[in-house]
C-alpha positions as CSV (number, residue, x, y, z in Angstrom):
1,M,33.7,-60.7,30.5
2,K,33.1,-61.6,34.1
3,F,29.4,-60.5,35.9
4,K,30.6,-60.6,39.4
5,K,28.5,-60.2,42.9
6,T,29.7,-56.8,44.4
7,V,27.3,-54.5,47.5
8,I,26.2,-53.0,44.4
9,T,25.0,-55.8,42.3
10,L,23.2,-57.3,45.3
11,L,21.7,-53.7,46.0
12,A,20.3,-53.9,42.6
13,A,18.8,-57.1,43.1
14,I,17.0,-55.9,46.4
15,G,15.7,-52.8,44.1
16,L,14.6,-54.8,41.1
17,G,12.0,-56.3,43.9
18,A,10.1,-59.4,43.8
19,L,11.2,-60.1,40.2
20,G,10.1,-63.3,39.7
21,T,7.7,-64.2,42.4
22,T,4.8,-65.7,41.8
23,A,2.4,-62.4,41.3
24,T,-1.3,-62.5,43.8
25,Q,-4.1,-61.5,43.9
26,P,-5.6,-58.6,42.4
27,V,-6.3,-56.4,45.8
28,A,-8.8,-52.8,46.2
29,A,-7.3,-49.6,46.1
30,S,-4.1,-48.3,47.2
31,T,-5.5,-46.4,50.9
32,S,-3.1,-48.3,52.9
33,K,1.1,-49.1,53.4
34,A,0.7,-51.8,53.0
35,D,-1.7,-51.9,50.1
36,V,1.1,-49.5,48.5
37,I,3.8,-52.6,49.0
38,K,1.4,-55.2,48.3
39,V,0.4,-53.6,44.7
40,T,3.9,-53.1,44.5
41,Q,5.3,-56.6,45.1
42,Q,2.2,-57.7,42.7
43,D,3.3,-55.4,39.6
44,L,7.3,-56.8,39.8
45,A,6.3,-60.5,39.6
46,K,4.2,-59.6,36.5
47,A,5.9,-56.8,34.6
48,T,9.4,-57.9,34.6
49,D,10.6,-55.6,31.2
50,T,11.4,-52.2,32.9
51,K,13.4,-48.8,32.6
52,A,15.9,-47.5,35.2
53,A,17.3,-44.0,35.2
54,I,20.7,-45.1,37.1
55,K,23.7,-43.4,39.1
56,F,26.8,-44.2,40.5
57,G,29.0,-42.0,42.3
58,I,32.6,-43.9,44.1
59,K,35.0,-41.6,46.3
60,T,38.6,-42.7,47.2
61,G,40.5,-40.2,49.3
62,K,39.4,-36.5,48.4
63,K,38.2,-38.5,44.1
64,Q,35.3,-38.3,43.5
65,L,33.9,-40.0,40.2
66,K,30.3,-39.9,39.4
67,F,28.2,-42.3,36.7
68,N,24.4,-42.2,34.6
69,G,23.2,-43.7,33.2
70,T,19.6,-45.7,31.1
71,M,18.9,-49.6,31.9
72,T,16.4,-51.1,29.9
73,M,15.1,-54.9,30.3
74,G,13.1,-57.6,28.5
75,N,11.6,-60.6,29.0
76,K,11.5,-62.4,26.1
77,P,14.1,-64.0,26.7
78,I,15.5,-61.5,29.3
79,V,17.2,-58.6,27.4
80,V,19.3,-55.4,28.6
81,H,20.3,-52.3,27.1
82,M,22.5,-50.0,29.2
83,V,24.4,-46.5,28.8
84,A,26.6,-44.7,31.3
85,N,27.8,-41.2,30.9
86,S,31.5,-40.1,33.1
87,K,32.6,-36.4,32.3
88,L,35.8,-38.4,33.1
89,L,34.6,-40.9,29.6
90,P,35.5,-39.2,26.6
91,T,32.1,-41.3,24.6
92,S,29.2,-42.7,26.5
93,V,29.2,-47.0,27.8
94,E,26.9,-48.6,25.8
95,E,25.9,-52.7,26.4
96,W,23.4,-55.2,25.4
97,V,22.9,-58.7,27.4
98,D,21.5,-60.7,25.6
99,S,20.2,-64.4,27.8
100,G,18.8,-66.1,24.7
101,T,22.1,-66.1,22.1
102,G,24.8,-66.0,26.0
103,K,26.7,-62.6,24.1
104,V,27.7,-60.1,25.1
105,Y,27.2,-57.0,23.2
106,V,30.2,-53.4,23.6
107,L,30.7,-51.0,21.6
108,S,33.8,-49.9,21.6
109,G,34.8,-46.9,19.6
110,K,32.7,-46.9,16.4
111,T,32.6,-50.5,16.7
112,W,30.8,-53.1,18.4
113,I,32.8,-56.1,19.6
114,K,31.1,-59.5,20.9
115,D,31.3,-61.6,23.1
116,D,30.0,-65.4,24.9
117,M,29.1,-65.3,28.4
118,S,30.8,-68.8,30.1
119,K,27.4,-70.6,31.3
120,E,28.4,-69.6,34.8
121,D,28.1,-66.0,34.1
122,L,24.9,-66.5,32.3
123,A,23.1,-68.1,35.2
124,S,24.5,-65.7,37.3
125,F,23.0,-62.6,35.6
126,T,19.6,-64.3,34.7
127,D,19.4,-65.2,38.6
128,T,20.6,-61.4,39.5
129,T,17.9,-59.9,36.8
130,Q,15.2,-61.7,38.2
131,A,16.3,-61.6,42.2
132,A,13.0,-62.2,44.7
133,T,13.7,-59.6,47.4
134,N,13.2,-60.9,50.5
135,P,10.0,-60.8,51.4
136,A,10.9,-59.4,55.1
137,F,13.2,-56.7,54.0
138,Y,9.3,-54.9,52.7
139,K,8.7,-55.5,56.1
140,K,11.3,-54.0,57.5
141,L,10.0,-50.7,55.4
142,A,6.4,-50.7,56.2
143,K,7.2,-50.3,60.3
144,K,8.8,-46.6,59.8
145,A,7.6,-45.6,56.1
146,K,5.2,-43.2,55.1
147,L,2.2,-42.8,53.7
148,T,1.6,-39.6,51.2
149,H,-1.1,-39.2,48.6
150,S,-1.8,-37.3,45.8
151,G,-4.9,-37.8,43.7
152,D,-5.2,-41.5,42.5
153,A,-1.6,-41.5,42.9
154,Y,-0.4,-43.5,46.6
155,T,3.8,-43.3,47.7
156,V,5.3,-45.1,50.7
157,S,8.6,-44.1,51.5
158,G,11.1,-45.3,53.6
159,K,14.9,-45.5,55.0
160,I,16.3,-48.6,56.9
161,T,19.5,-48.3,59.1
162,D,19.8,-51.7,60.7
163,Q,23.3,-52.5,60.0
164,K,22.9,-55.5,61.1
165,W,20.0,-56.2,59.3
166,L,20.8,-55.3,55.3
167,S,24.1,-56.7,56.4
168,K,21.9,-60.5,56.9
169,I,19.4,-58.4,53.9
170,M,22.4,-59.0,51.4
171,L,23.8,-62.3,52.3
172,D,20.7,-63.4,52.0
173,T,19.6,-62.5,48.7
174,A,23.3,-63.4,47.6
175,K,22.2,-67.1,48.1
176,S,18.9,-66.4,46.3
177,T,21.6,-65.6,42.8
178,K,24.1,-68.6,43.2
179,L,26.6,-67.1,45.3
180,S,29.4,-69.6,45.1
181,K,30.4,-70.6,48.7
182,K,34.1,-69.1,48.7
183,E,32.0,-65.8,47.1
184,Q,29.9,-66.1,50.5
185,K,32.7,-65.9,52.3
186,S,34.1,-62.3,50.9
187,L,31.2,-61.4,50.4
188,K,30.7,-61.9,54.0
189,K,34.4,-61.2,55.2
190,Q,33.5,-57.5,53.1
191,L,30.5,-56.8,54.4
192,K,32.3,-56.4,58.5
193,K,33.9,-53.2,57.5
194,T,31.0,-52.3,55.2
195,K,28.1,-49.1,56.0
196,F,25.6,-48.5,54.9
197,K,24.6,-45.1,55.6
198,N,21.6,-44.5,53.7
199,V,19.0,-47.1,52.2
200,S,16.4,-45.4,51.4
201,V,13.5,-47.3,48.8
202,K,10.5,-44.8,47.5
203,M,7.2,-46.6,45.6
204,T,4.7,-45.0,44.0
205,T,1.0,-46.7,42.6
206,T,-1.1,-44.7,40.1
207,N,-4.9,-46.5,40.1
208,D,-3.1,-49.6,41.5
209,K,-0.1,-49.9,39.4
210,L,3.2,-49.6,39.9
211,T,4.0,-46.4,38.7
212,D,7.4,-46.1,39.7
213,Y,10.0,-47.5,42.5
214,K,13.3,-45.4,43.3
215,L,16.0,-47.0,45.5
216,S,19.4,-45.3,46.7
217,A,21.9,-45.8,49.0
218,K,25.5,-44.4,51.0
219,V,27.5,-47.3,52.0
220,G,30.9,-46.7,52.9
221,L,33.2,-50.4,52.0
222,S,36.0,-48.9,54.1
223,K,37.0,-45.3,55.9
224,K,38.6,-43.8,52.6
225,I,35.9,-46.4,50.0
226,S,32.1,-45.2,49.7
227,F,29.5,-45.4,47.0
228,T,26.5,-44.1,46.1
229,F,24.1,-45.8,44.1
230,S,20.5,-44.8,43.2
231,M,18.5,-47.0,40.4
232,D,14.7,-44.8,39.0
233,M,12.6,-47.6,37.9
234,S,9.5,-46.7,35.6
235,E,7.5,-48.5,32.7
236,F,6.1,-51.7,33.7
237,G,5.8,-53.8,30.9
238,Q,6.7,-52.0,28.2
239,H,9.9,-53.6,27.3
240,S,8.7,-57.0,26.3
241,D,9.9,-57.6,23.4
242,L,13.7,-55.7,23.9
243,A,15.9,-57.0,21.1
244,V,19.5,-56.1,20.1
245,P,19.3,-54.4,16.7
246,S,19.9,-56.5,14.1
247,D,22.8,-54.0,12.4
248,I,24.7,-54.2,15.7
249,V,24.3,-58.4,16.0
250,S,24.8,-59.0,12.2
251,S,28.8,-56.4,12.0
252,A,29.7,-57.0,15.0
253,T,33.0,-58.1,15.4
254,Q,34.2,-61.1,18.0
255,A,35.9,-60.5,20.2
256,P,39.6,-61.7,20.3
257,K,39.5,-65.1,23.2
258,D,41.5,-65.0,26.1
C-alpha cells in the first residue's frame, strides 16, 4: 500500500498547522488576530492528537463523486483511524494506520486485512502527519483575515487566492515532507495546470485555547477535473493514547505479498 503525496495530502498537511514545531511561550488573552493565530500555532504544536471531520468531492465532466468521513489521530506513537462514507459505496471504508508497528489495517467486508508499510511509506506518512506549516501561510492569511468575537470565543477567518503563492507553499510543504525530486518535479508540473479557486481557514480560540480549526479548498486540476476538500479539526489533546483495538490486531489476516 502506497501513501502517495498529492495536492490533497499537501492541503491536509497545511491544515495540520504547526504540528511538530516548537511551542511558543503562553500568550495573553486573544484580543487580536495575531493573538488568535499565535494561540493556534502554539496549541497545534503541543497537541498533535486530534479529531477531524473530512469532506471530499471530485468532479469529472458532469460526473461528481462525494465522500465524507472522520479521522482521529493519536501521537504515542502516531496512530490514525479513518472512516469514509459515500453513496457510491455499499458500506463505509475503515482503516487504521500504526506508525509504531508499521502496520496498516483495512476492513474488507467483515474481515480485517493487515499489511506492512515500507520504510519509505512510513517515513512519508509520519512526516506528512507532522508537517510544519510554513509561517508565511499564516502571515499571508492574517493580512486579509477578519476577527469576530462572541463571549470568550475569538475567531479568525480568511481566504487566500494568490495562485503563484499557493503553488509555492505547496512545493515548500512537499519539500518539508521529504517528497522525492522526481515527485517534486511531477508536482511542479501539475501545479502549473492547477487553479486554486478558494482556500479558506477559520480558527477559533476560547479562553486562550484552540477549540476549532477549519480548512477548505476548491481546486481545479484541469479544465474538466476539479475537487473540493474540507477538514474541521477539534478535540485537541484528547486522543494521545489512541491505539488499534486489540481484537483487530489479533484477528487481522495478512495481505498476500505482491
